[in-house]
C-alpha positions, -999 to +999 in steps of 0.1 A: +102-441-410+114-452-376+119-425-351+155-421-340+162-423-303+182-396-287+214-408-270+211-410-233+230-384-214+258-397-192+262-377-160+298-374-151+305-373-114+332-352-098+364-372-091+388-366-063+425-375-059+435-395-029+446-364-010+413-345-018+392-376-010+409-380+024+400-344+032+365-347+018+356-379+038+371-365+070+402-387+074+426-357+072+426-321+081+432-298+050+461-281+068+477-313+080+508-321+059+508-358+068+495-386+046+476-406+072+442-404+055+457-412+022+472-444+036+439-455+050+422-450+016+450-468-003+449-497+021+412-499+018+413-500-020+442-525-022+434-548+007+396-545+013+383-538-022+368-504-015+350-488-045+372-465-066+383-458-101+417-461-117+425-435-143+459-443-157+480-452-127+461-429-103+434-440-079+405-416-078+372-415-060+338-402-071+312-388-048+293-421-050+324-440-041+330-419-010+294-423+000+296-461-003+328-461+018+311-441+045+281-464+043+304-494+049+316-479+081+283-467+095+279-476+132+243-474+144+236-458+178+228-483+205+197-479+227+216-465+257+232-438+236+267-450+243+285-471+218+297-504+232+334-511+230+346-544+217+364-564+243+397-578+232+411-606+253+449-607+256+464-641+252+491-646+277+522-665+268+527-697+287+562-697+301+576-731+305+602-733+333+625-762+331+648-769+359+680-785+348+694-806+376+728-819+370 
């Protein structure tokens, strides 16, 4: 007789709604009634392909999804201890002045 193999146990992670995930990852304060952190998460999912799950029509995040999002945005400390700021150059409009002599 062949020995029967026990089924592997699937570990279910904890899932968070967009509101709870924004608070958990630190994008929003729990007492803040605004939806600013939720918009960042929605835009990240829809435009940048951040890891998430869709259950029905809802977007939910597991602990491993939030850890991966945090990993994507890790900024290592530079040697001087102060992070360098990126320099943005402002493109100036060229104004063409035409003199209309009649």
